[in-house]
C-alpha positions as CSV (number, residue, x, y, z in Angstrom):
1,M,25.8,27.1,-15.4
2,G,24.9,30.8,-15.5
3,Q,21.4,32.3,-15.3
4,M,19.1,31.5,-18.2
5,N,16.1,33.7,-18.7
6,M,12.9,32.1,-19.9
7,R,10.8,33.6,-22.7
8,P,7.6,35.4,-21.5
9,A,5.3,32.6,-22.7
10,A,7.3,30.0,-20.8
11,R,7.5,32.2,-17.8
12,A,3.7,32.7,-17.8
13,A,3.2,29.0,-18.1
14,A,5.5,28.3,-15.2
15,A,3.7,30.9,-13.1
16,V,0.3,29.3,-13.8
17,A,1.7,25.8,-12.9
18,G,3.2,27.2,-9.8
19,R,-0.1,28.7,-8.7
20,R,-1.9,25.4,-9.4
21,R,0.7,23.5,-7.3
22,R,0.3,26.0,-4.4
23,V,-3.6,25.6,-4.6
24,I,-3.2,21.8,-4.4
25,L,-0.7,22.1,-1.5
26,V,-2.9,24.5,0.4
27,G,-6.0,22.4,-0.2
28,S,-4.2,19.2,0.9
29,A,-3.0,20.9,4.0
30,A,-6.5,22.1,4.9
31,A,-8.0,18.7,4.3
32,L,-5.3,17.1,6.5
33,L,-5.9,19.6,9.3
34,L,-9.7,19.0,9.2
35,A,-9.2,15.3,9.2
36,L,-6.9,15.4,12.2
37,I,-9.4,17.4,14.1
38,L,-12.1,14.9,13.3
39,V,-9.9,12.0,14.3
40,T,-9.1,13.4,17.7
41,A,-12.7,14.4,18.3
42,T,-14.3,11.1,17.4
43,R,-13.5,7.4,17.5
44,V,-14.6,4.8,15.0
45,F,-15.1,1.8,17.3
46,R,-17.3,1.2,20.3
47,H,-15.2,-0.7,22.9
48,R,-17.0,-2.6,25.6
49,P,-15.5,-1.4,28.9
50,G,-12.4,-3.4,29.7
51,G,-12.7,-5.4,26.5
52,A,-9.8,-4.0,24.4
53,R,-6.3,-4.6,25.4
54,A,-4.4,-1.4,26.4
55,G,-2.0,-0.2,23.7
56,A,-3.5,-2.5,21.0
57,A,-1.6,-1.6,17.9
58,A,-2.1,-1.6,14.2
59,T,0.7,-4.1,14.2
60,D,1.2,-4.6,10.5
61,E,3.2,-1.4,10.9
62,P,6.5,-1.6,12.7
63,V,6.4,1.8,14.4
64,S,2.9,1.9,15.7
65,T,2.0,1.2,19.3
66,T,-1.2,3.2,19.5
67,A,-4.4,3.3,17.4
68,P,-5.0,6.3,15.2
69,G,-6.1,9.3,17.1
70,S,-5.6,7.7,20.5
71,A,-3.3,8.9,23.3
72,D,0.2,7.6,23.5
73,A,0.7,4.5,25.6
74,G,3.6,6.2,27.3
75,G,7.3,5.5,27.2
76,D,9.6,5.6,24.2
77,V,7.1,4.8,21.5
78,V,5.9,6.1,18.2
79,R,2.8,8.3,18.0
80,V,0.5,7.9,15.0
81,I,-0.3,11.3,13.7
82,A,-2.6,10.2,10.9
83,W,-3.4,7.5,8.4
84,S,-4.6,8.1,4.8
85,R,-5.3,6.2,1.7
86,E,-2.3,7.1,-0.5
87,R,-3.0,8.6,-3.9
88,V,-0.2,9.3,-6.3
89,L,-1.4,12.5,-7.9
90,A,1.3,12.9,-10.6
91,S,0.0,12.6,-14.1
92,G,0.4,9.0,-15.3
93,A,1.9,7.8,-12.0
94,P,0.8,4.3,-11.1
95,E,-0.9,3.7,-7.8
96,V,0.6,0.7,-6.1
97,C,-0.7,-1.4,-3.2
98,F,0.3,-4.4,-1.2
99,L,-1.4,-7.7,-0.7
100,R,-0.9,-8.4,3.0
101,H,-1.3,-11.4,5.3
102,A,-1.4,-11.3,9.1
103,D,-2.1,-13.8,11.9
104,D,-3.0,-13.2,15.5
105,G,-0.5,-15.5,17.1
106,G,-0.5,-15.5,20.9
107,G,-2.3,-12.1,21.1
108,E,0.4,-10.3,19.0
109,W,-0.2,-9.6,15.3
110,H,2.4,-10.9,12.8
111,S,2.2,-9.4,9.4
112,D,4.0,-9.9,6.1
113,I,3.7,-8.6,2.5
114,V,2.4,-11.4,0.2
115,K,2.8,-9.5,-3.0
116,Q,3.1,-6.0,-4.4
117,V,0.0,-5.8,-6.7
118,D,-1.7,-3.6,-9.2
119,V,-3.9,-0.8,-7.8
120,N,-6.9,-2.4,-9.4
121,T,-6.5,-5.3,-7.1
122,K,-9.5,-4.8,-4.8
123,G,-10.0,-7.3,-2.1
124,A,-8.4,-10.5,-0.9
125,W,-9.9,-13.9,0.1
126,L,-8.2,-16.2,2.5
127,V,-8.8,-19.8,3.5
128,L,-6.8,-22.3,5.6
129,D,-6.4,-25.8,4.2
130,S,-6.8,-29.0,6.1
131,R,-3.2,-28.6,7.4
132,G,-3.8,-25.0,8.6
133,R,-1.7,-23.4,5.8
134,P,-3.0,-20.0,4.6
135,H,-4.0,-19.6,0.9
136,V,-4.8,-16.1,-0.5
137,F,-6.8,-15.5,-3.6
138,Y,-7.1,-12.1,-5.3
139,V,-8.3,-10.6,-8.6
140,Q,-5.8,-8.6,-10.6
141,Q,-6.7,-7.3,-14.0
142,H,-9.8,-9.6,-14.0
143,T,-7.6,-12.7,-13.4
144,I,-7.9,-14.7,-10.2
145,R,-4.5,-15.4,-8.7
146,H,-3.6,-17.8,-5.9
147,A,-0.7,-17.1,-3.4
148,Q,0.7,-19.5,-0.8
149,R,3.6,-19.6,1.4
150,H,6.9,-21.0,0.0
151,G,9.8,-21.0,2.5
152,A,10.1,-17.5,4.0
153,G,8.1,-15.9,1.2
154,W,5.0,-16.3,-1.0
155,V,4.6,-17.5,-4.5
156,S,1.6,-16.8,-6.7
157,E,0.0,-18.3,-9.8
158,A,-2.7,-17.3,-12.2
159,L,-5.8,-19.5,-12.1
160,V,-8.8,-18.1,-14.0
161,A,-9.1,-15.2,-16.4
162,A,-12.1,-12.9,-17.1
163,A,-13.4,-12.9,-13.5
164,R,-14.8,-10.1,-11.5
165,P,-14.8,-9.6,-7.7
166,P,-16.1,-10.5,-5.3
167,I,-15.2,-14.2,-5.4
168,A,-15.4,-16.9,-2.8
169,C,-13.1,-19.7,-1.6
170,A,-13.2,-22.7,0.7
171,A,-11.1,-25.6,1.7
172,G,-12.1,-29.3,1.8
173,P,-10.5,-32.5,3.0
174,D,-7.2,-33.7,1.5
175,D,-5.9,-30.2,1.0
176,A,-8.5,-29.5,-1.7
177,L,-9.2,-25.9,-2.5
178,H,-12.4,-24.6,-4.1
179,L,-13.4,-21.3,-5.8
180,S,-16.6,-19.7,-7.0
181,Y,-16.7,-16.6,-9.2
182,A,-18.6,-14.7,-11.8
183,D,-17.2,-13.9,-15.2
184,R,-17.6,-10.5,-16.8
185,R,-20.7,-11.7,-18.7
186,G,-22.6,-12.6,-15.4
187,A,-22.2,-16.4,-15.5
188,L,-21.3,-18.1,-12.2
189,F,-18.7,-20.9,-12.0
190,T,-17.1,-23.1,-9.4
191,A,-13.6,-24.7,-9.7
192,T,-11.4,-26.9,-7.6
193,S,-7.7,-27.6,-7.3
194,K,-8.4,-31.3,-7.5
195,D,-9.1,-31.1,-11.3
196,G,-6.7,-28.3,-12.2
197,W,-9.2,-25.4,-11.6
198,K,-11.4,-26.5,-14.5
199,P,-14.5,-24.2,-14.4
200,H,-17.9,-25.7,-13.9
201,A,-20.9,-23.5,-14.9
202,V,-23.6,-23.2,-12.1
203,G,-25.9,-20.6,-13.6
204,A,-26.3,-16.8,-14.0
205,G,-25.3,-14.7,-11.0
206,R,-22.7,-12.9,-9.0
207,R,-21.5,-12.4,-5.4
208,P,-21.1,-16.1,-4.5
209,S,-20.6,-17.5,-1.0
210,L,-18.9,-20.9,-0.8
211,R,-18.4,-23.6,1.8
212,C,-17.1,-27.2,1.8
213,S,-18.3,-29.9,4.2
214,R,-16.0,-32.3,6.0
215,E,-17.1,-35.0,3.5
216,G,-16.0,-32.8,0.6
217,V,-19.5,-31.6,-0.6
218,V,-19.2,-28.1,-2.0
219,H,-22.1,-25.7,-1.3
220,V,-22.6,-22.3,-2.9
221,A,-25.2,-19.5,-2.5
222,W,-25.3,-16.5,-4.8
223,Q,-27.2,-13.5,-6.1
224,G,-28.9,-14.8,-9.2
225,A,-31.0,-13.4,-12.0
226,G,-33.2,-10.6,-10.7
227,D,-31.0,-10.5,-7.6
228,R,-33.0,-13.5,-6.2
229,I,-30.9,-15.7,-3.9
230,R,-30.0,-19.1,-5.3
231,Y,-28.3,-22.2,-3.8
232,A,-26.8,-25.4,-5.2
233,C,-24.3,-28.1,-4.1
234,S,-22.0,-30.5,-5.7
235,N,-24.2,-33.5,-5.0
236,D,-26.4,-32.3,-7.9
237,W,-25.2,-29.1,-9.5
238,A,-28.2,-29.2,-11.8
239,R,-30.6,-28.7,-8.9
240,V,-30.7,-25.0,-8.2
241,E,-32.9,-23.9,-5.3
242,E,-34.4,-20.6,-4.5
243,V,-33.6,-19.3,-1.0
244,L,-35.3,-15.8,-1.2
245,A,-38.0,-15.1,-3.8
246,V,-37.6,-11.3,-3.6
247,P,-34.4,-9.4,-4.6
248,G,-31.6,-9.9,-2.0
249,H,-28.1,-8.7,-1.6
250,A,-24.8,-10.5,-1.1
251,P,-25.8,-13.8,0.7
252,S,-23.4,-15.4,3.1
253,L,-23.4,-19.2,3.6
254,A,-22.5,-21.2,6.7
255,L,-22.4,-25.0,7.2
256,R,-23.2,-26.7,10.4
257,P,-21.0,-29.7,11.3
258,G,-23.5,-32.1,9.9
259,G,-23.5,-30.3,6.5
260,Q,-26.8,-28.4,7.0
261,P,-26.5,-25.1,5.0
262,V,-27.6,-21.8,6.5
263,V,-27.8,-18.6,4.4
264,A,-27.9,-15.1,5.8
265,V,-29.1,-12.4,3.4
266,S,-30.8,-9.0,3.4
267,A,-33.8,-8.3,1.2
268,R,-33.6,-5.3,-1.2
269,A,-36.9,-3.7,-0.5
270,R,-38.5,-0.6,0.9
271,D,-38.9,-2.3,4.2
272,G,-35.4,-3.8,4.3
273,R,-35.0,-7.0,6.4
274,M,-32.0,-9.1,7.4
275,S,-32.9,-12.8,7.4
276,V,-31.4,-16.2,8.2
277,F,-32.6,-19.2,6.3
278,T,-31.9,-22.9,6.7
279,R,-32.7,-25.9,4.5
280,R,-35.0,-28.5,6.0
281,S,-36.5,-31.4,4.0
282,G,-35.5,-29.8,0.8
283,K,-37.2,-26.5,1.5
284,W,-35.8,-23.2,2.7
285,A,-37.4,-21.4,5.7
286,E,-36.6,-18.3,7.7
287,I,-35.4,-19.0,11.2
288,A,-34.5,-15.5,12.3
289,G,-35.0,-11.9,11.0
290,W,-34.5,-8.3,11.9
291,S,-35.7,-5.0,10.4
292,L,-33.1,-2.7,9.0
293,S,-33.0,0.9,10.0
294,P,-34.3,3.4,7.3
295,R,-31.7,5.1,5.1
296,E,-31.8,8.3,3.1
297,D,-31.7,6.3,-0.2
298,P,-33.2,8.1,-3.3
299,E,-34.9,4.8,-4.2
300,G,-35.8,3.8,-0.7
301,I,-33.9,0.5,-1.1
302,E,-32.6,-1.2,2.0
303,A,-29.7,-3.6,1.8
304,A,-27.0,-4.8,4.1
305,D,-23.7,-6.6,3.9
306,C,-23.7,-9.7,6.0
307,A,-21.6,-12.6,7.0
308,A,-22.4,-16.0,8.6
309,A,-20.3,-18.7,10.2
310,S,-20.8,-21.9,12.2
311,D,-18.6,-23.1,15.0
312,A,-17.7,-26.7,15.9
313,A,-20.7,-27.0,18.2
314,G,-23.1,-26.1,15.5
315,T,-23.9,-22.6,16.7
316,V,-24.5,-20.2,13.8
317,H,-23.1,-16.7,14.1
318,V,-24.4,-13.9,11.9
319,A,-23.2,-10.3,11.6
320,W,-24.7,-7.6,9.3
321,S,-24.3,-3.9,8.7
322,D,-27.1,-1.5,9.7
323,R,-27.4,2.2,10.0
324,T,-27.4,3.6,13.5
325,P,-30.8,5.2,14.2
326,G,-30.5,8.9,14.2
327,G,-26.8,8.7,13.3
328,P,-24.8,9.6,10.2
329,A,-25.5,7.9,6.9
330,W,-22.2,6.1,7.2
331,P,-20.3,4.3,8.6
332,D,-22.8,1.5,9.5
333,R,-22.7,-0.4,12.7
334,V,-22.0,-4.1,12.7
335,R,-24.8,-6.0,14.5
336,Y,-24.3,-9.5,15.7
337,A,-26.5,-12.4,16.9
338,T,-26.2,-16.2,17.3
339,S,-28.5,-19.1,17.1
340,R,-28.2,-19.6,20.9
341,D,-30.6,-16.6,21.2
342,W,-31.5,-14.8,18.0
343,S,-33.1,-12.0,20.0
344,A,-29.9,-11.0,21.8
345,V,-28.5,-8.6,19.2
346,R,-25.2,-6.8,20.0
347,D,-23.4,-3.9,18.3
348,L,-19.8,-4.7,17.6
349,A,-18.2,-1.9,15.7
350,D,-18.7,0.8,13.1
351,V,-17.9,-0.8,9.7
352,S,-19.3,0.4,6.4
353,W,-19.3,-2.8,4.3
354,A,-17.4,-5.7,2.9
355,F,-16.7,-7.7,5.9
356,A,-16.0,-11.3,6.9
357,L,-16.8,-13.5,9.8
358,A,-15.2,-16.6,11.2
359,A,-15.9,-18.7,14.3
360,G,-13.0,-20.0,16.4
361,P,-13.0,-22.4,19.3
362,D,-13.3,-19.6,21.9
363,A,-14.4,-16.5,20.0
364,V,-15.9,-15.2,16.9
365,H,-13.8,-12.9,14.6
366,F,-14.9,-10.3,12.2
367,A,-13.1,-8.0,9.7
368,G,-14.5,-5.2,7.7
369,W,-13.8,-1.9,5.9
370,T,-14.7,1.3,7.7
371,A,-15.0,4.8,6.3
372,A,-15.4,7.6,8.8
373,P,-16.5,11.0,7.5
374,C,-12.8,11.9,6.8
375,I,-10.4,10.1,4.6
376,I,-7.8,9.6,7.3
377,D,-9.9,7.2,9.3
378,R,-10.9,4.7,6.7
379,G,-9.4,1.2,6.6
380,L,-9.7,-2.3,7.8
381,V,-10.7,-3.3,11.4
382,H,-10.4,-6.7,13.0
383,G,-12.6,-7.6,15.9
384,R,-12.6,-10.5,18.3
385,Y,-15.6,-11.2,20.5
386,G,-15.5,-13.9,23.2
387,E,-17.8,-14.6,26.1
388,A,-14.9,-14.6,28.5
389,D,-13.0,-11.4,27.4
390,G,-15.6,-9.3,25.6
391,L,-14.8,-7.3,22.5
392,Q,-11.4,-6.5,21.3
393,T,-10.7,-4.5,18.1
394,V,-7.5,-3.6,16.2
395,W,-7.4,-1.0,13.3
396,L,-5.2,-2.3,10.5
397,G,-5.7,0.0,7.6
398,G,-6.2,-1.2,4.1
399,D,-9.0,-1.7,1.6
400,W,-12.3,-3.7,1.3
401,W,-13.1,-7.4,0.9
402,P,-10.8,-8.8,3.5
403,G,-10.1,-12.5,3.8
404,L,-10.5,-14.1,7.2
405,D,-10.2,-17.6,8.7
406,V,-9.4,-19.1,12.1
407,D,-7.3,-22.2,12.7
408,A,-7.9,-25.0,15.1
409,G,-5.8,-23.2,17.8
410,G,-8.0,-20.1,17.6
411,R,-5.5,-18.0,15.8
412,A,-7.1,-15.6,13.2
413,H,-5.6,-15.1,9.8
414,L,-6.3,-12.0,7.7
415,A,-5.5,-11.0,4.1
416,W,-6.2,-7.6,2.6
417,T,-4.8,-5.0,0.2
418,S,-3.3,-1.9,1.6
419,R,-2.3,1.5,0.3
420,D,-2.1,3.1,3.7
421,R,0.9,4.9,5.1
422,L,2.0,5.9,8.6
423,V,2.9,9.4,9.6
424,V,5.3,9.7,12.5
425,S,7.2,12.4,14.3
426,V,10.9,12.8,14.2
427,G,12.5,11.8,17.5
428,Q,9.9,9.0,18.0
429,L,11.4,6.3,15.9
430,R,13.7,5.5,18.8
431,G,13.0,2.1,20.4
432,A,10.0,1.4,18.1
433,A,9.1,-2.2,17.4
434,R,11.0,-3.6,14.4
435,D,9.1,-6.9,13.9
436,H,7.0,-5.6,11.0
437,V,7.3,-2.8,8.5
438,A,5.0,-0.2,7.1
439,P,5.0,0.1,3.3
440,R,5.5,3.9,3.6
441,I,6.1,6.3,6.4
442,D,6.1,10.1,6.6
443,V,8.6,11.5,9.1
444,V,7.5,15.0,10.3
445,L,10.4,17.4,10.4
446,G,8.4,20.2,11.9
447,G,6.9,23.4,10.6
448,G,4.6,21.4,8.3
449,V,7.6,19.7,6.5
450,T,7.5,16.0,6.1
451,F,9.9,13.4,4.8
452,E,8.3,10.5,3.0
453,M,10.1,7.1,2.9
454,V,9.3,3.8,1.3
455,Y,10.1,0.3,2.5
456,V,12.4,-1.6,0.1
457,P,13.1,-5.2,1.0
458,A,16.5,-6.8,0.8
459,G,17.1,-8.8,-2.4
460,T,19.4,-9.9,-5.2
461,F,19.6,-8.3,-8.7
462,V,21.8,-8.0,-11.7
463,M,23.7,-4.7,-11.6
464,G,25.4,-3.1,-14.6
465,D,25.1,-3.1,-18.4
466,R,27.3,-4.4,-21.1
467,A,27.3,-0.9,-22.6
468,V,28.9,0.6,-19.5
469,A,32.6,-0.2,-19.3
470,D,33.0,0.6,-15.7
471,N,29.9,-1.2,-14.6
472,P,29.6,-4.6,-16.4
473,P,26.7,-7.0,-15.5
474,H,27.2,-8.9,-12.2
475,T,25.0,-10.3,-9.5
476,V,24.7,-8.3,-6.3
477,R,23.1,-9.5,-3.1
478,L,21.8,-6.9,-0.7
479,L,21.2,-8.2,2.9
480,K,19.6,-5.1,4.5
481,S,16.0,-4.0,4.0
482,L,15.7,-0.2,4.1
483,Y,13.4,2.8,4.1
484,V,14.3,4.8,1.0
485,A,13.4,8.4,0.6
486,A,10.6,8.5,-2.0
487,C,12.1,11.6,-3.6
488,P,15.4,13.5,-3.5
489,V,15.8,15.9,-0.6
490,T,13.9,19.1,-1.5
491,V,14.8,22.8,-1.0
492,R,12.1,23.0,1.8
493,Q,13.5,19.9,3.6
494,Y,17.1,21.1,3.3
495,A,16.2,24.5,4.6
496,V,14.9,23.0,7.8
497,F,18.2,21.2,8.3
498,A,20.2,24.4,7.5
499,E,18.1,26.6,9.8
500,R,18.5,24.2,12.8
501,T,22.2,23.4,12.3
502,G,23.4,26.7,10.8
503,R,24.9,24.7,7.9
504,R,26.1,26.8,5.0
505,S,26.8,25.4,1.5
506,A,30.3,24.1,1.0
507,R,30.9,26.6,-1.8
508,L,29.6,29.9,-3.1
509,M,28.6,30.3,-6.7
510,S,29.8,33.0,-9.0
511,T,27.1,34.9,-10.8
512,P,27.2,36.6,-14.3
513,D,27.4,40.1,-12.7
514,G,30.5,39.1,-10.7
515,G,28.7,38.7,-7.4
516,V,28.3,35.5,-5.3
517,R,25.2,33.8,-4.0
518,P,24.7,30.9,-1.6
519,G,24.7,27.9,-3.9
520,W,21.7,25.9,-2.7
521,R,19.5,28.9,-2.1
522,A,20.1,30.4,-5.6
523,P,21.6,27.9,-8.0
524,G,21.3,30.2,-11.0
525,F,17.6,29.7,-11.7
526,E,14.5,30.1,-9.7
527,Q,13.4,27.1,-7.6
528,E,10.2,26.3,-5.7
529,P,10.5,24.8,-2.2
530,S,9.2,21.4,-3.5
531,E,12.1,21.1,-6.1
532,P,15.2,19.0,-5.3
533,V,18.0,20.9,-3.6
534,V,21.1,21.3,-5.8
535,M,24.5,23.0,-5.3
536,V,25.1,20.7,-2.3
537,S,28.3,18.8,-1.9
538,W,28.8,15.2,-0.8
539,H,29.9,16.6,2.6
540,D,26.6,18.6,2.8
541,A,24.6,15.5,2.1
542,G,26.5,13.6,4.8
543,A,25.9,16.4,7.3
544,F,22.1,16.2,6.5
545,C,22.2,12.4,7.1
546,R,24.0,12.8,10.4
547,W,21.4,15.4,11.6
548,L,18.5,13.2,10.6
549,S,20.2,10.2,12.3
550,D,20.4,12.2,15.5
551,E,16.8,13.4,15.2
552,T,15.3,9.9,14.6
553,G,17.7,7.6,16.5
554,R,18.1,5.5,13.3
555,T,21.0,5.2,10.9
556,V,20.2,7.6,8.0
557,R,22.8,7.7,5.3
558,L,23.4,8.1,1.6
559,P,22.6,4.9,-0.4
560,T,25.5,2.9,-1.7
561,E,25.9,2.8,-5.4
562,A,24.5,-0.8,-5.5
563,E,21.5,0.2,-3.4
564,W,20.8,3.1,-5.7
565,E,20.8,1.0,-8.8
566,Y,18.7,-1.7,-7.0
567,C,16.1,0.9,-6.2
568,C,16.2,2.4,-9.7
569,R,15.6,-1.0,-11.3
570,A,12.8,-1.7,-8.8
571,G,12.6,-5.4,-9.4
572,R,12.6,-5.2,-13.1
573,G,15.1,-7.6,-14.7
574,G,16.0,-8.9,-18.1
575,G,16.6,-5.5,-19.6
576,A,13.2,-4.1,-18.5
577,A,15.0,-1.3,-16.6
578,R,17.9,-0.6,-19.0
579,F,16.7,3.0,-18.7
580,P,14.8,4.2,-15.6
581,W,11.6,4.3,-17.6
582,G,12.0,0.9,-19.4
583,R,13.7,-0.7,-22.4
584,A,13.4,1.7,-25.3
585,W,15.3,4.9,-26.4
586,P,14.3,7.7,-26.7
587,P,11.9,8.2,-23.8
588,T,8.2,8.9,-24.3
589,D,7.2,12.5,-23.7
590,G,6.7,13.4,-20.0
591,I,8.3,10.3,-18.6
592,G,10.9,12.3,-16.7
593,N,12.7,15.6,-16.4
594,Y,15.5,15.5,-19.1
595,A,16.9,17.9,-21.6
596,A,13.9,18.4,-23.7
597,A,13.4,19.9,-27.2
598,H,12.1,23.2,-25.7
599,H,15.6,23.7,-24.2
600,Q,16.9,24.3,-27.7
601,A,13.9,26.3,-28.7
602,L,14.7,28.7,-25.9
603,Y,18.5,28.7,-26.0
604,G,19.5,27.4,-29.5
605,N,22.1,24.8,-30.3
606,R,24.4,25.8,-27.4
607,V,22.2,23.6,-25.3
608,K,21.9,19.9,-26.1
609,A,18.6,18.1,-25.9
610,I,16.9,14.7,-26.7
611,S,15.6,15.1,-30.2
612,G,11.9,15.5,-30.2
613,Y,11.4,14.9,-26.5
614,L,9.1,17.1,-24.5
615,D,8.6,17.6,-20.8
616,E,7.2,20.5,-18.7
617,H,10.4,22.0,-17.2
618,V,13.6,23.7,-18.3
619,F,15.5,23.3,-15.1
620,T,14.7,21.3,-12.0
621,A,11.1,20.2,-11.5
622,P,9.1,19.7,-8.3
623,V,9.7,16.2,-6.9
624,A,7.1,13.5,-7.6
625,G,5.9,15.5,-10.6
626,Y,6.6,12.6,-13.0
627,P,5.5,8.9,-12.8
628,C,7.1,6.9,-10.0
629,N,8.8,3.5,-10.6
630,P,7.2,0.2,-9.4
631,W,8.6,0.7,-5.9
632,W,6.9,4.1,-5.4
633,L,10.2,5.9,-5.8
634,H,10.2,9.2,-7.7
635,D,13.0,11.0,-9.6
636,M,15.2,7.9,-10.0
637,G,17.4,8.6,-13.0
638,H,16.1,12.1,-13.9
639,N,15.6,15.6,-12.5
640,V,18.9,15.6,-10.5
641,S,21.8,13.3,-10.3
642,Q,22.3,11.9,-6.8
643,W,25.3,11.5,-4.5
644,C,26.0,8.0,-3.3
645,A,28.0,6.9,-0.2
646,D,30.8,5.1,-2.2
647,R,34.2,6.2,-3.2
648,Y,34.6,5.9,-6.9
649,A,36.4,2.8,-8.3
650,E,37.4,2.5,-12.0
651,K,35.1,-0.6,-12.2
652,T,32.4,-2.0,-10.0
653,C,32.7,-5.6,-8.8
654,A,33.9,-7.8,-11.6
655,V,32.3,-10.9,-9.9
656,D,29.2,-11.5,-7.9
657,C,29.3,-9.8,-4.6
658,T,27.3,-9.1,-1.4
659,D,26.6,-5.6,-0.1
660,P,29.4,-3.8,-2.0
661,R,30.5,-0.6,-0.4
662,G,33.1,0.7,-2.9
663,P,36.9,1.0,-2.3
664,A,38.3,1.9,1.1
665,Q,40.4,4.7,-0.4
666,G,40.0,7.2,-3.1
667,E,39.2,10.9,-3.5
668,E,36.2,11.0,-5.8
669,R,32.6,10.0,-4.8
670,V,30.0,8.3,-6.9
671,R,27.0,10.2,-8.4
672,R,24.2,8.2,-10.1
673,G,21.3,8.9,-12.4
674,G,20.5,11.5,-15.0
675,S,19.3,15.0,-14.6
676,W,17.5,17.8,-16.2
677,Q,20.6,18.2,-18.5
678,T,20.7,14.6,-19.6
679,S,20.5,14.5,-23.4
680,T,22.2,11.3,-24.7
681,L,21.5,7.6,-24.5
682,P,24.7,6.6,-22.6
683,A,24.0,9.3,-19.9
684,A,20.5,8.0,-19.4
685,L,21.3,4.4,-18.8
686,T,20.4,3.0,-15.4
687,A,23.8,1.5,-15.0
688,R,25.7,4.7,-16.0
689,R,28.1,6.0,-13.3
690,G,29.2,9.6,-12.6
691,H,31.9,10.7,-10.1
692,A,33.3,13.9,-8.7
693,P,35.4,15.2,-5.8
694,P,33.3,15.3,-2.6
695,A,33.5,19.1,-2.4
696,T,31.9,19.6,-5.8
697,V,28.7,21.5,-6.1
698,D,26.7,22.1,-9.3
699,S,23.1,22.7,-10.4
700,T,22.4,19.2,-11.6
701,T,23.3,17.2,-8.5
702,G,21.3,16.6,-5.3
703,F,20.8,13.6,-3.1
704,R,18.3,11.2,-1.5
705,V,18.7,9.3,1.8
706,V,18.0,5.8,3.1
707,C,17.2,4.7,6.7
708,E,18.3,1.4,8.1
709,I,15.7,-0.6,9.9
710,E,18.0,-1.3,12.8
711,A,18.9,1.2,15.5
712,A,21.5,3.9,14.7
713,G,25.2,3.4,15.4
714,P,28.0,6.0,15.4
715,S,27.8,8.3,12.3
716,A,30.8,9.2,10.3
717,D,31.5,11.7,7.5
C-alpha cells in the first residue's frame, strides 16, 4: 500500500497522543530507575546473622535464585532486576491475577497456580483438613469460592454469595471445613461443609477469626458493633461474649489443645495497646499486653494487625505489626512473643499488614504483605522462626491476606494472589531452575528495551470454525507449556536485533515517487517504536527467533498455527471466542485496531471499513494499546496479522490431533489473525487462516514469538 496522508485534524490528534505516550514512557522509566536505586540501597527484611539460607529464592518463579535486590549467588543463574505489581494501563484492559499455592517441602518451595482469577480477588485463606490436604478459599465478585486439589490440578466451586473479605476458615475432625464471613450488610455468619454450607447468623460484625477444636467445637471472634470485640462458640451460638469493651481491630483467635480460646487484639485508641486475652471461668481477662509506637495519624488512632496460634504443647504465639520508633511511617515491623515469656519480644521482619501465623512442631511460620517506599519492593514474605535455626525469610511477591497453615510434618502451606512479574536479563535464562514458572517475565534486550512474555500452560481446546472451510472444528491437544510474547515484536525490539546482527529486510519497498526504502523502517506510513514491526518476511521472523535463542539459551520460535489459535481463544470455549473479542459481530468500538469508519472518512470508498466501527488509529497502533485477552495477551487477532511456523495445508487436521506442526513440505507459510485493514466478518474470525510465500513482506503482517520452557536445541530456518 502506498503512502496515505492524514488530514490535519487527524495528524494533530495523533501528535497529541504520541506526546502523551512519550510522557507516560518517560515517567515510567524514571519511576523504575528510582525504584531500582531504592531496592539496591535498602533491604526489607532484618535477617538474624546466620539465620537465612544462602541463596534463598522466591521459588514460585522458575528463573529466580536470588532475592530482589540481592547479589547473585554465583554461577549460571538468573539475576532478578526488579519486581513490580503489574498494572495493565490500556483503556478497558482487564487486570488479571493468579491464585497461587506453595508448600515448603524439604526446605525447597514448590508452587503451582490454583486458578487464574479476577483482579478484584483480594486475598486467599488456606486450611489443611484432617488428612493434611490443602483447601483454599477466596472471594471473587463478592462470592466465596473453595478450591481443592483434584489429580494434578485444582477444582473450584462457589459456596456463598454477597460476602466481603476478609473471611476466616478452619478444619475440624472427619474432614469437616468451616467458614466465617460477613455479608455486605454487616451481618456475620458461620457455615460448615457438614450441612452443605448452610449459613448460620451469629450477629453484627466483620473481620472474623475462626478455629475448630479437636472435638469439633467451632469458636469465632470478630469485630462487632462499635468495633468492640466479640466471641461465641458452637456450644451455644446465642451466648455472645465481650472480649474487649473499647473499640478494637481485627482480632485473631487461637485454641490451646484443651480447647481454651485465646484472643489477640489491638485497641483502637490514642494510647494504642496490643493485648492477649484468655477465657477463664466464663470471663475474659488480659494475660499480656504491649504499648504500640505512636503514628502520625490525623485522628491519633493506633491499631495493629495481629495473628495468634497455639502449638501442640499449648504455647501461644502472637505476632503483631508496630511502627519502628523513629523510622518511616511504613512498612511496619512484625513483633513476636510467646506465652513462655511474654516479656521477650522479638522483631521478625518489616511487614505492613494482613499477615498470618501458624505454629508447627519445630518452628513458627508467618506470612504478610509488605510495601516498601517504592512499588518494586511490595509483595508477600514468608518467615520461619525456630529456636534451633533462627529466622529464615523468603520473598514471594503477591498481594495481601495470605493463607497459611502447617502440616503435622512441619511443612508450611501458603496461598495468595499474585500479579507480580519477574524481570530478567538476556543471557541469564541458561541453566535456570525449571521446576516452577513465573506468570510473566520481562527479558531485557539491552538499551532499555525489554521483551515481555506470559506463561501459557499446555492444554486441550477445540480449534476451527464451521464457517471456515480449511479449518473445521476439531480437538487439539498441546503438550508443551510455553512463554508467549505478550505482544507482537515491535519496531524498537526488531531494531535491536537488526543493529546487533546487521540484518536487512528481505525486500525493499517501492515508493510513490519511484524510490525505494527499507521495508520495516518505512512501511509507507509513520510508525512509533512501540508499534508492531511490519514489512518483515517469514525468514526475517525466523532469524529474529534464532538470534533470541542464542541470546537466552532457550528455544525461541514462531508459534505453530494451533498454538496461535489456542492463545487467541485463551481458554474460552463454546463459541465465546469466535472472534478475538467474543461472540458478536460487529465489534464494539475500541476493542481492537481494525479498519474503522474514519478510514473511509479520510480516503473514501476506495478503502473498506467495518460499518460504524471506531478506533483510534488509521494504520498500526502501539502494542498493548487495546484490551488484552484473558491470558494477558495483546493484539491477538488485530493490529497486524502474524506469521506462524507451519507450512500451509489446504485443510488443518480433519480429526483430533496432538501438537500439529503442519505439512512437511509446501512453499507457503501460515499467517493468522486480522490486522488494521480487516473489514469483514470472515476475515475477523479467530479460526480464519491466511497464507503467503515465506519471502512475502507487506504492511499488515508482523510476528510474535514463543519460548519453550525446556533448554534450547539446534535452531533451523
